[in-house]
C-alpha positions as a Markdown table, in Angstrom:
| # | Residue | x | y | z |
|---|---|---|---|---|
| 1 | Met | -24.7 | -34.8 | 69.6 |
| 2 | Ser | -23.7 | -38.4 | 68.7 |
| 3 | Cys | -21.7 | -40.0 | 65.9 |
| 4 | Arg | -22.9 | -42.4 | 63.3 |
| 5 | Glu | -21.2 | -44.1 | 60.4 |
| 6 | Gly | -21.4 | -42.2 | 57.2 |
| 7 | Glu | -20.1 | -42.2 | 53.7 |
| 8 | Val | -16.6 | -43.4 | 53.2 |
| 9 | Ile | -14.3 | -42.1 | 50.6 |
| 10 | Gly | -11.3 | -44.5 | 50.2 |
| 11 | Pro | -10.4 | -47.4 | 52.6 |
| 12 | Leu | -11.2 | -46.8 | 56.3 |
| 13 | Thr | -8.0 | -47.9 | 58.2 |
| 14 | Ser | -7.9 | -48.3 | 61.9 |
| 15 | Pro | -5.6 | -45.3 | 62.6 |
| 16 | Val | -7.7 | -43.0 | 60.4 |
| 17 | Asn | -10.9 | -44.3 | 62.1 |
| 18 | Ser | -9.3 | -43.6 | 65.5 |
| 19 | Val | -8.4 | -40.0 | 64.5 |
| 20 | Ala | -11.9 | -39.4 | 63.2 |
| 21 | Gln | -13.5 | -40.8 | 66.4 |
| 22 | Gln | -11.2 | -38.7 | 68.6 |
| 23 | Ala | -12.0 | -35.5 | 66.6 |
| 24 | Ala | -15.7 | -36.2 | 66.7 |
| 25 | Thr | -15.6 | -36.8 | 70.5 |
| 26 | Val | -13.8 | -33.5 | 71.1 |
| 27 | Ile | -16.1 | -31.5 | 68.8 |
| 28 | Glu | -19.2 | -33.0 | 70.4 |
| 29 | Ala | -17.9 | -32.1 | 73.9 |
| 30 | Val | -17.3 | -28.4 | 73.0 |
| 31 | Val | -20.7 | -28.1 | 71.2 |
| 32 | Glu | -22.5 | -29.7 | 74.1 |
| 33 | Arg | -21.0 | -27.2 | 76.5 |
| 34 | Val | -22.7 | -24.4 | 74.5 |
| 35 | Phe | -25.9 | -26.3 | 74.1 |
| 36 | His | -26.1 | -26.8 | 77.8 |
| 37 | Ser | -26.5 | -23.1 | 78.3 |
| 38 | Val | -28.9 | -22.8 | 75.4 |
| 39 | Thr | -31.0 | -25.5 | 76.9 |
| 40 | Ala | -31.0 | -23.5 | 80.2 |
| 41 | Val | -32.3 | -20.4 | 78.2 |
| 42 | Arg | -35.1 | -22.6 | 76.7 |
| 43 | Asp | -36.1 | -23.8 | 80.2 |
| 44 | Ile | -36.3 | -20.2 | 81.5 |
| 45 | Val | -38.6 | -19.3 | 78.6 |
| 46 | Leu | -40.8 | -22.4 | 79.2 |
| 47 | Glu | -41.1 | -21.5 | 82.9 |
| 48 | Ser | -42.2 | -17.9 | 82.0 |
| 49 | His | -44.7 | -19.3 | 79.6 |
| 50 | Arg | -46.1 | -21.7 | 82.3 |
| 51 | Ala | -46.4 | -18.8 | 84.7 |
| 52 | Ala | -48.4 | -16.8 | 82.2 |
| 53 | Arg | -50.7 | -19.7 | 81.6 |
| 54 | Glu | -51.3 | -20.1 | 85.3 |
| 55 | Arg | -52.3 | -16.5 | 85.5 |
| 56 | Gly | -54.7 | -17.2 | 82.6 |
| 57 | Glu | -52.9 | -14.7 | 80.4 |
| 58 | Pro | -50.9 | -14.8 | 77.1 |
| 59 | Met | -47.2 | -14.0 | 77.3 |
| 60 | Arg | -46.5 | -10.3 | 76.9 |
| 61 | Asp | -43.5 | -8.1 | 76.3 |
| 62 | His | -42.7 | -7.7 | 80.0 |
| 63 | Asp | -42.4 | -11.5 | 80.4 |
| 64 | Ile | -39.5 | -11.5 | 77.9 |
| 65 | Thr | -38.0 | -8.4 | 79.5 |
| 66 | Ala | -38.0 | -10.2 | 82.8 |
| 67 | Leu | -35.6 | -12.7 | 81.4 |
| 68 | Arg | -32.7 | -10.2 | 81.1 |
| 69 | Gly | -31.1 | -11.0 | 84.5 |
| 70 | Pro | -31.0 | -14.8 | 84.0 |
| 71 | Leu | -29.7 | -14.3 | 80.4 |
| 72 | Val | -26.9 | -12.0 | 81.4 |
| 73 | Gly | -25.9 | -14.4 | 84.2 |
| 74 | Leu | -25.8 | -17.3 | 81.8 |
| 75 | Leu | -23.7 | -15.3 | 79.3 |
| 76 | Gly | -21.3 | -14.4 | 82.0 |
| 77 | Arg | -20.7 | -18.0 | 82.8 |
| 78 | Gln | -20.1 | -18.9 | 79.2 |
| 79 | Arg | -17.5 | -16.2 | 78.5 |
| 80 | Glu | -14.9 | -18.8 | 77.4 |
| 81 | Thr | -17.2 | -20.0 | 74.6 |
| 82 | Ala | -20.2 | -17.9 | 73.7 |
| 83 | Val | -20.2 | -14.2 | 72.9 |
| 84 | Gly | -24.0 | -13.9 | 72.5 |
| 85 | Leu | -27.0 | -15.6 | 74.0 |
| 86 | Gly | -30.8 | -15.2 | 74.2 |
| 87 | Val | -34.2 | -16.0 | 73.0 |
| 88 | Ile | -36.0 | -15.1 | 69.7 |
| 89 | Val | -39.8 | -15.2 | 70.0 |
| 90 | Ser | -42.1 | -16.7 | 67.5 |
| 91 | Pro | -44.0 | -14.0 | 65.5 |
| 92 | Gly | -47.4 | -13.4 | 67.0 |
| 93 | Leu | -46.7 | -15.2 | 70.3 |
| 94 | Leu | -46.8 | -12.1 | 72.5 |
| 95 | Ala | -50.2 | -10.3 | 73.0 |
| 96 | Asp | -48.7 | -6.8 | 72.8 |
| 97 | Arg | -45.8 | -7.1 | 70.4 |
| 98 | Pro | -45.7 | -9.0 | 67.1 |
| 99 | Leu | -41.9 | -9.5 | 67.0 |
| 100 | Arg | -39.5 | -9.7 | 69.8 |
| 101 | Leu | -36.0 | -10.9 | 70.7 |
| 102 | Glu | -34.0 | -10.6 | 73.9 |
| 103 | Trp | -30.3 | -11.1 | 73.0 |
| 104 | Trp | -27.3 | -10.1 | 74.9 |
| 105 | Gln | -23.7 | -10.1 | 73.7 |
| 106 | Ser | -20.2 | -9.6 | 75.1 |
| 107 | Glu | -18.1 | -6.8 | 73.7 |
| 108 | Pro | -14.2 | -6.9 | 73.7 |
| 109 | Asp | -13.9 | -3.4 | 75.1 |
| 110 | Arg | -16.7 | -3.6 | 77.7 |
| 111 | Asp | -17.0 | -5.4 | 81.1 |
| 112 | Asp | -20.7 | -5.7 | 81.0 |
| 113 | Pro | -22.7 | -7.4 | 78.1 |
| 114 | Val | -24.9 | -5.2 | 75.9 |
| 115 | Arg | -28.3 | -5.9 | 74.5 |
| 116 | Leu | -28.6 | -6.4 | 70.8 |
| 117 | Glu | -30.8 | -3.7 | 69.1 |
| 118 | Val | -32.2 | -4.5 | 65.7 |
| 119 | Asp | -34.9 | -3.0 | 63.5 |
| 120 | Leu | -38.1 | -5.1 | 63.9 |
| 121 | Asn | -40.4 | -2.9 | 61.8 |
| 122 | Pro | -41.5 | -5.0 | 58.8 |
| 123 | His | -42.0 | -1.8 | 56.8 |
| 124 | Ser | -38.4 | -0.5 | 57.3 |
| 125 | Val | -35.6 | -0.9 | 54.8 |
| 126 | Gly | -33.4 | -2.3 | 57.6 |
| 127 | Phe | -36.0 | -4.8 | 58.8 |
| 128 | Tyr | -34.4 | -7.8 | 60.6 |
| 129 | Asp | -36.5 | -10.7 | 59.4 |
| 130 | Tyr | -35.3 | -13.2 | 61.9 |
| 131 | Ala | -38.1 | -15.7 | 61.1 |
| 132 | Ala | -36.5 | -16.3 | 57.7 |
| 133 | Ala | -33.0 | -17.0 | 59.2 |
| 134 | Glu | -31.8 | -20.6 | 59.1 |
| 135 | Trp | -31.1 | -20.7 | 62.8 |
| 136 | Phe | -34.8 | -19.9 | 63.4 |
| 137 | Ala | -36.5 | -21.6 | 60.5 |
| 138 | Val | -34.9 | -25.0 | 60.7 |
| 139 | Pro | -35.6 | -25.6 | 64.4 |
| 140 | Arg | -39.2 | -24.4 | 63.9 |
| 141 | Arg | -39.6 | -26.8 | 61.0 |
| 142 | Thr | -37.9 | -29.8 | 62.4 |
| 143 | Gly | -38.4 | -29.4 | 66.2 |
| 144 | Arg | -34.7 | -30.2 | 66.6 |
| 145 | Arg | -31.6 | -28.2 | 67.6 |
| 146 | His | -29.4 | -26.7 | 64.8 |
| 147 | Val | -26.0 | -25.3 | 64.1 |
| 148 | Val | -25.4 | -22.6 | 61.5 |
| 149 | Gly | -22.1 | -21.3 | 60.2 |
| 150 | Pro | -19.5 | -20.2 | 59.8 |
| 151 | Tyr | -20.9 | -16.8 | 58.7 |
| 152 | Val | -20.3 | -13.1 | 59.2 |
| 153 | Asp | -23.0 | -11.7 | 61.6 |
| 154 | Val | -23.8 | -8.5 | 59.6 |
| 155 | His | -26.8 | -7.7 | 61.8 |
| 156 | Gly | -25.1 | -7.8 | 65.2 |
| 157 | Thr | -21.5 | -8.3 | 66.2 |
| 158 | His | -19.9 | -8.4 | 62.7 |
| 159 | Arg | -17.9 | -11.3 | 63.9 |
| 160 | Tyr | -17.3 | -14.6 | 62.1 |
| 161 | Leu | -19.7 | -16.9 | 64.1 |
| 162 | Leu | -21.3 | -20.2 | 64.7 |
| 163 | Thr | -24.9 | -20.0 | 65.9 |
| 164 | Leu | -26.4 | -22.8 | 67.9 |
| 165 | Thr | -30.2 | -22.9 | 68.5 |
| 166 | Val | -32.8 | -25.1 | 70.1 |
| 167 | Pro | -36.6 | -24.9 | 69.6 |
| 168 | Val | -38.7 | -23.8 | 72.5 |
| 169 | Ile | -41.8 | -26.0 | 72.3 |
| 170 | Thr | -44.6 | -26.8 | 74.9 |
| 171 | Asp | -47.6 | -28.9 | 74.3 |
| 172 | Gly | -46.9 | -28.8 | 70.5 |
| 173 | Glu | -46.8 | -25.0 | 70.4 |
| 174 | Phe | -43.6 | -23.4 | 69.0 |
| 175 | Leu | -42.7 | -20.4 | 71.2 |
| 176 | Gly | -39.4 | -19.5 | 69.5 |
| 177 | Val | -35.8 | -20.5 | 69.7 |
| 178 | Ala | -33.1 | -20.2 | 72.3 |
| 179 | Gly | -29.6 | -19.7 | 71.0 |
| 180 | Ala | -25.9 | -18.8 | 71.5 |
| 181 | Asp | -23.2 | -17.3 | 69.2 |
| 182 | Val | -19.7 | -18.7 | 69.3 |
| 183 | Pro | -16.8 | -17.0 | 67.4 |
| 184 | Val | -15.3 | -19.4 | 64.9 |
| 185 | Ala | -11.8 | -18.6 | 66.1 |
| 186 | Arg | -12.7 | -19.4 | 69.7 |
| 187 | Phe | -14.4 | -22.6 | 68.8 |
| 188 | Glu | -11.4 | -23.7 | 66.7 |
| 189 | Thr | -9.0 | -22.9 | 69.6 |
| 190 | Leu | -11.1 | -24.9 | 72.1 |
| 191 | Val | -11.2 | -27.9 | 69.8 |
| 192 | Leu | -7.6 | -27.8 | 68.7 |
| 193 | Gln | -6.4 | -27.5 | 72.3 |
| 194 | Glu | -8.2 | -30.7 | 73.1 |
| 195 | Leu | -7.1 | -32.5 | 70.0 |
| 196 | Gly | -3.4 | -32.0 | 70.4 |
| 197 | Asp | -1.1 | -33.7 | 67.9 |
| 198 | Leu | -2.8 | -36.1 | 65.5 |
| 199 | Ala | -1.6 | -38.7 | 63.1 |
| 200 | Ala | -3.5 | -37.1 | 60.2 |
| 201 | Asp | -5.1 | -33.8 | 59.3 |
| 202 | Val | -8.7 | -33.2 | 60.4 |
| 203 | Val | -11.2 | -31.0 | 58.6 |
| 204 | Val | -14.8 | -30.3 | 59.7 |
| 205 | Ile | -17.1 | -29.1 | 56.9 |
| 206 | Asn | -20.7 | -28.0 | 56.9 |
| 207 | Ser | -23.6 | -28.9 | 54.6 |
| 208 | Glu | -22.3 | -26.4 | 52.1 |
| 209 | Asp | -18.8 | -28.0 | 52.1 |
| 210 | Arg | -17.4 | -25.0 | 53.8 |
| 211 | Val | -14.6 | -25.5 | 56.4 |
| 212 | Val | -15.7 | -25.0 | 60.0 |
| 213 | Leu | -12.3 | -25.8 | 61.4 |
| 214 | Ser | -9.1 | -27.5 | 60.3 |
| 215 | Thr | -5.9 | -28.7 | 61.9 |
| 216 | Ser | -4.0 | -27.8 | 58.7 |
| 217 | Ala | -3.4 | -24.5 | 56.9 |
| 218 | Lys | -4.3 | -26.2 | 53.7 |
| 219 | Trp | -8.0 | -25.8 | 54.4 |
| 220 | Leu | -8.9 | -22.3 | 55.7 |
| 221 | Thr | -12.0 | -21.7 | 57.8 |
| 222 | Gly | -14.9 | -20.6 | 55.6 |
| 223 | Ser | -13.3 | -21.9 | 52.4 |
| 224 | Leu | -14.9 | -24.5 | 50.1 |
| 225 | Ala | -13.5 | -28.0 | 50.4 |
| 226 | Asp | -15.0 | -30.5 | 47.9 |
| 227 | Phe | -13.6 | -33.8 | 49.2 |
| 228 | Ala | -15.9 | -35.8 | 47.0 |
| 229 | His | -13.6 | -35.0 | 44.1 |
| 230 | Glu | -10.3 | -35.4 | 46.0 |
| 231 | Asp | -8.0 | -38.4 | 45.5 |
| 232 | Ser | -9.6 | -41.3 | 47.2 |
| 233 | Arg | -6.2 | -42.6 | 48.4 |
| 234 | His | -5.8 | -39.6 | 50.7 |
| 235 | His | -9.2 | -38.8 | 52.1 |
| 236 | Val | -11.8 | -40.6 | 54.1 |
| 237 | Arg | -15.1 | -39.3 | 55.5 |
| 238 | Pro | -16.2 | -41.8 | 58.1 |
| 239 | Leu | -18.4 | -39.9 | 60.4 |
| 240 | Thr | -21.4 | -37.5 | 60.3 |
| 241 | Leu | -22.3 | -35.6 | 63.5 |
| 242 | Ala | -25.9 | -36.0 | 64.4 |
| 243 | Asp | -28.0 | -32.8 | 65.1 |
| 244 | Ser | -25.5 | -30.9 | 63.0 |
| 245 | Pro | -24.9 | -30.5 | 59.3 |
| 246 | Trp | -21.2 | -31.1 | 59.9 |
| 247 | Arg | -18.9 | -33.9 | 58.7 |
| 248 | Val | -15.5 | -34.9 | 60.0 |
| 249 | Val | -13.0 | -35.5 | 57.3 |
| 250 | Val | -9.6 | -37.1 | 57.9 |
| 251 | Ala | -7.0 | -36.2 | 55.3 |
| 252 | Arg | -4.0 | -38.5 | 54.8 |
| 253 | Gly | -1.0 | -37.3 | 52.9 |
Protein backbone atom coordinates (compact mmCIF):
# COMPACT_ATOMS: atom_id res chain seq x y z
CA MET A 1 0.00 0.00 0.00
CA SER A 2 1.41 3.42 -0.86
CA CYS A 3 0.41 6.99 -0.03
CA ARG A 4 -0.67 9.72 -2.37
CA GLU A 5 -1.76 13.28 -1.81
CA GLY A 6 -5.49 13.64 -1.32
CA GLU A 7 -8.09 16.19 -0.39
CA VAL A 8 -7.03 18.81 2.13
CA ILE A 9 -9.41 20.34 4.63
CA GLY A 10 -7.76 23.42 6.12
CA PRO A 11 -4.12 24.52 5.74
CA LEU A 12 -1.54 21.74 5.53
CA THR A 13 1.25 22.68 7.94
CA SER A 14 4.58 20.91 8.12
CA PRO A 15 4.06 19.33 11.60
CA VAL A 16 0.61 18.08 10.60
CA ASN A 17 1.96 16.67 7.36
CA SER A 18 4.73 14.91 9.30
CA VAL A 19 2.21 13.29 11.65
CA ALA A 20 0.07 12.17 8.72
CA GLN A 21 3.06 10.68 6.92
CA GLN A 22 4.22 8.89 10.06
CA ALA A 23 0.77 7.44 10.71
CA ALA A 24 0.35 6.31 7.10
CA THR A 25 3.75 4.63 7.11
CA VAL A 26 2.98 2.68 10.29
CA ILE A 27 -0.47 1.65 9.08
CA GLU A 28 0.96 0.50 5.76
CA ALA A 29 3.58 -1.61 7.53
CA VAL A 30 0.99 -3.41 9.68
CA VAL A 31 -1.34 -3.98 6.72
CA GLU A 32 1.51 -5.27 4.57
CA ARG A 33 2.41 -7.83 7.24
CA VAL A 34 -1.05 -9.32 6.85
CA PHE A 35 -1.10 -9.08 3.07
CA HIS A 36 2.22 -10.93 2.95
CA SER A 37 0.54 -14.03 4.36
CA VAL A 38 -2.56 -13.53 2.21
CA THR A 39 -0.34 -13.44 -0.86
CA ALA A 40 1.25 -16.69 0.31
CA VAL A 41 -2.23 -18.26 0.41
CA ARG A 42 -2.89 -17.00 -3.10
CA ASP A 43 0.34 -18.57 -4.34
CA ILE A 44 -0.56 -21.92 -2.76
CA VAL A 45 -3.88 -21.90 -4.59
CA LEU A 46 -2.23 -20.97 -7.87
CA GLU A 47 0.22 -23.83 -7.51
CA SER A 48 -2.64 -26.26 -6.88
CA HIS A 49 -4.43 -24.97 -9.96
CA ARG A 50 -1.29 -25.37 -12.08
CA ALA A 51 -0.88 -28.94 -10.86
CA ALA A 52 -4.45 -29.78 -11.84
CA ARG A 53 -3.94 -28.31 -15.31
CA GLU A 54 -0.77 -30.32 -15.75
CA ARG A 55 -2.79 -33.43 -14.97
CA GLY A 56 -5.28 -32.33 -17.61
CA GLU A 57 -8.03 -32.04 -15.00
CA PRO A 58 -10.16 -29.29 -13.52
CA MET A 59 -9.71 -28.47 -9.85
CA ARG A 60 -11.80 -30.57 -7.48
CA ASP A 61 -12.83 -30.50 -3.85
CA HIS A 62 -9.86 -32.63 -2.78
CA ASP A 63 -7.46 -30.04 -4.24
CA ILE A 64 -8.82 -27.45 -1.81
CA THR A 65 -8.85 -29.90 1.09
CA ALA A 66 -5.15 -30.52 0.44
CA LEU A 67 -4.45 -26.87 1.31
CA ARG A 68 -5.37 -27.35 4.97
CA GLY A 69 -1.86 -28.07 6.22
CA PRO A 70 -0.25 -25.02 4.60
CA LEU A 71 -3.14 -22.77 5.70
CA VAL A 72 -2.95 -23.87 9.32
CA GLY A 73 0.81 -23.35 9.25
CA LEU A 74 0.46 -19.82 7.89
CA LEU A 75 -2.19 -18.96 10.45
CA GLY A 76 0.07 -20.18 13.23
CA ARG A 77 2.81 -17.85 12.06
CA GLN A 78 0.38 -14.91 11.99
CA ARG A 79 -1.01 -15.29 15.50
CA GLU A 80 0.08 -11.79 16.48
CA THR A 81 -2.11 -10.27 13.78
CA ALA A 82 -4.62 -12.55 12.03
CA VAL A 83 -7.27 -14.72 13.68
CA GLY A 84 -8.56 -16.21 10.44
CA LEU A 85 -7.07 -17.13 7.09
CA GLY A 86 -7.98 -19.09 3.99
CA VAL A 87 -9.32 -19.26 0.46
CA ILE A 88 -12.82 -18.71 -0.92
CA VAL A 89 -13.37 -20.40 -4.26
CA SER A 90 -15.12 -18.81 -7.22
CA PRO A 91 -18.58 -20.38 -7.70
CA GLY A 92 -18.43 -23.10 -10.35
CA LEU A 93 -14.65 -23.43 -10.40
CA LEU A 94 -14.55 -26.92 -8.90
CA ALA A 95 -15.80 -29.78 -11.03
CA ASP A 96 -17.49 -31.61 -8.15
CA ARG A 97 -18.68 -28.86 -5.80
CA PRO A 98 -20.35 -25.56 -6.77
CA LEU A 99 -19.36 -23.57 -3.69
CA ARG A 100 -16.34 -24.03 -1.46
CA LEU A 101 -14.23 -22.26 1.10
CA GLU A 102 -11.35 -23.44 3.21
CA TRP A 103 -11.04 -21.08 6.15
CA TRP A 104 -9.28 -21.62 9.44
CA GLN A 105 -9.49 -19.48 12.54
CA SER A 106 -7.90 -19.21 15.97
CA GLU A 107 -10.09 -19.48 19.05
CA PRO A 108 -9.13 -17.83 22.36
CA ASP A 109 -9.76 -20.99 24.39
CA ARG A 110 -8.14 -23.49 22.01
CA ASP A 111 -4.53 -24.23 21.14
CA ASP A 112 -5.29 -25.52 17.65
CA PRO A 113 -7.14 -23.56 14.95
CA VAL A 114 -10.61 -24.69 13.88
CA ARG A 115 -12.15 -24.85 10.44
CA LEU A 116 -14.98 -22.45 9.72
CA GLU A 117 -18.21 -24.30 8.93
CA VAL A 118 -20.92 -22.39 7.06
CA ASP A 119 -24.11 -23.28 5.22
CA LEU A 120 -23.38 -23.32 1.47
CA ASN A 121 -26.77 -24.67 0.40
CA PRO A 122 -28.38 -21.93 -1.75
CA HIS A 123 -31.84 -23.23 -0.82
CA SER A 124 -31.23 -22.96 2.91
CA VAL A 125 -32.49 -20.10 5.06
CA GLY A 126 -29.01 -19.79 6.54
CA PHE A 127 -27.21 -19.80 3.18
CA TYR A 128 -23.87 -18.04 3.35
CA ASP A 129 -23.74 -16.17 0.04
CA TYR A 130 -20.05 -15.32 0.09
CA ALA A 131 -20.01 -14.27 -3.57
CA ALA A 132 -22.10 -11.22 -2.61
CA ALA A 133 -19.76 -10.15 0.21
CA GLU A 134 -17.73 -7.00 -0.39
CA TRP A 135 -14.44 -8.74 0.42
CA PHE A 136 -15.16 -11.20 -2.42
CA ALA A 137 -17.07 -9.09 -4.94
CA VAL A 138 -14.69 -6.11 -5.04
CA PRO A 139 -11.48 -8.08 -5.78
CA ARG A 140 -13.39 -10.10 -8.39
CA ARG A 141 -14.58 -6.91 -10.09
CA THR A 142 -11.40 -4.87 -9.83
CA GLY A 143 -8.67 -7.50 -9.86
CA ARG A 144 -7.10 -5.69 -6.90
CA ARG A 145 -6.70 -6.42 -3.23
CA HIS A 146 -9.21 -4.96 -0.80
CA VAL A 147 -9.79 -4.17 2.88
CA VAL A 148 -13.24 -4.35 4.50
CA GLY A 149 -14.26 -3.18 7.95
CA PRO A 150 -14.62 -2.63 10.74
CA TYR A 151 -17.63 -4.96 10.97
CA VAL A 152 -19.04 -7.69 13.20
CA ASP A 153 -18.49 -11.13 11.67
CA VAL A 154 -21.94 -12.61 12.32
CA HIS A 155 -21.27 -15.67 10.15
CA GLY A 156 -18.06 -16.80 11.78
CA THR A 157 -16.15 -15.53 14.80
CA HIS A 158 -18.64 -12.84 15.95
CA ARG A 159 -15.63 -10.61 16.47
CA TYR A 160 -15.17 -7.01 15.37
CA LEU A 161 -12.95 -7.50 12.33
CA LEU A 162 -11.06 -6.16 9.37
CA THR A 163 -10.91 -8.53 6.40
CA LEU A 164 -8.09 -8.25 3.87
CA THR A 165 -8.39 -10.11 0.57
CA VAL A 166 -6.51 -10.51 -2.70
CA PRO A 167 -7.90 -11.96 -5.95
CA VAL A 168 -6.53 -15.28 -7.15
CA ILE A 169 -6.18 -14.90 -10.91
CA THR A 170 -4.31 -16.90 -13.54
CA ASP A 171 -4.33 -16.29 -17.29
CA GLY A 172 -7.26 -13.94 -16.82
CA GLU A 173 -9.35 -16.53 -14.96
CA PHE A 174 -10.68 -15.58 -11.54
CA LEU A 175 -10.26 -18.55 -9.18
CA GLY A 176 -11.46 -16.87 -5.99
CA VAL A 177 -9.94 -14.81 -3.21
CA ALA A 178 -7.37 -15.43 -0.51
CA GLY A 179 -7.88 -13.54 2.72
CA ALA A 180 -7.25 -12.95 6.39
CA ASP A 181 -9.28 -11.62 9.32
CA VAL A 182 -7.69 -9.22 11.81
CA PRO A 183 -9.47 -8.16 15.02
CA VAL A 184 -9.91 -4.40 15.07
CA ALA A 185 -8.62 -4.20 18.65
CA ARG A 186 -5.46 -6.09 17.71
CA PHE A 187 -4.88 -3.95 14.62
CA GLU A 188 -5.35 -0.80 16.67
CA THR A 189 -2.91 -2.02 19.33
CA LEU A 190 -0.23 -2.85 16.77
CA VAL A 191 -0.54 0.55 15.11
CA LEU A 192 -0.68 2.58 18.31
CA GLN A 193 2.36 0.79 19.73
CA GLU A 194 4.36 1.88 16.70
CA LEU A 195 2.99 5.41 16.58
CA GLY A 196 3.88 6.34 20.15
CA ASP A 197 3.21 9.93 21.26
CA LEU A 198 2.16 12.26 18.45
CA ALA A 199 1.82 16.02 18.20
CA ALA A 200 -1.80 15.68 17.07
CA ASP A 201 -4.65 13.17 17.11
CA VAL A 202 -4.82 10.68 14.23
CA VAL A 203 -8.03 9.10 12.99
CA VAL A 204 -8.31 6.51 10.22
CA ILE A 205 -11.69 6.35 8.51
CA ASN A 206 -13.07 4.05 5.83
CA SER A 207 -15.15 4.83 2.75
CA GLU A 208 -18.30 5.01 4.90
CA ASP A 209 -16.65 7.58 7.20
CA ARG A 210 -16.51 5.03 10.01
CA VAL A 211 -13.55 5.10 12.34
CA VAL A 212 -11.11 2.21 11.83
CA LEU A 213 -8.79 3.39 14.60
CA SER A 214 -8.04 6.53 16.54
CA THR A 215 -5.43 7.85 18.95
CA SER A 216 -8.13 9.78 20.82
CA ALA A 217 -11.17 8.68 22.83
CA LYS A 218 -13.12 11.41 21.02
CA TRP A 219 -13.52 9.14 17.99
CA LEU A 220 -14.55 5.59 18.85
CA THR A 221 -13.84 2.67 16.53
CA GLY A 222 -16.85 1.97 14.34
CA SER A 223 -18.46 5.36 14.95
CA LEU A 224 -19.23 7.83 12.18
CA ALA A 225 -16.84 10.76 11.78
CA ASP A 226 -17.91 13.31 9.17
CA PHE A 227 -14.78 15.44 8.95
CA ALA A 228 -16.03 17.22 5.83
CA HIS A 229 -18.32 19.26 8.09
CA GLU A 230 -15.83 19.87 10.89
CA ASP A 231 -14.17 23.22 11.59
CA SER A 232 -11.52 23.62 8.87
CA ARG A 233 -9.12 25.24 11.35
CA HIS A 234 -8.79 22.00 13.26
CA HIS A 235 -8.76 19.18 10.72
CA VAL A 236 -6.77 18.26 7.68
CA ARG A 237 -7.05 15.19 5.47
CA PRO A 238 -3.80 15.06 3.51
CA LEU A 239 -3.43 11.41 2.59
CA THR A 240 -5.38 8.59 1.05
CA LEU A 241 -4.07 5.04 1.40
CA ALA A 242 -3.84 3.27 -1.95
CA ASP A 243 -5.42 -0.21 -2.31
CA SER A 244 -7.66 0.64 0.62
CA PRO A 245 -10.77 2.79 1.08
CA TRP A 246 -9.17 4.34 4.16
CA ARG A 247 -8.09 7.91 4.81
CA VAL A 248 -5.75 9.29 7.43
CA VAL A 249 -7.11 12.35 9.22
CA VAL A 250 -5.03 14.54 11.52
CA ALA A 251 -7.05 16.48 14.08
CA ARG A 252 -5.58 19.61 15.63
CA GLY A 253 -7.10 21.05 18.75
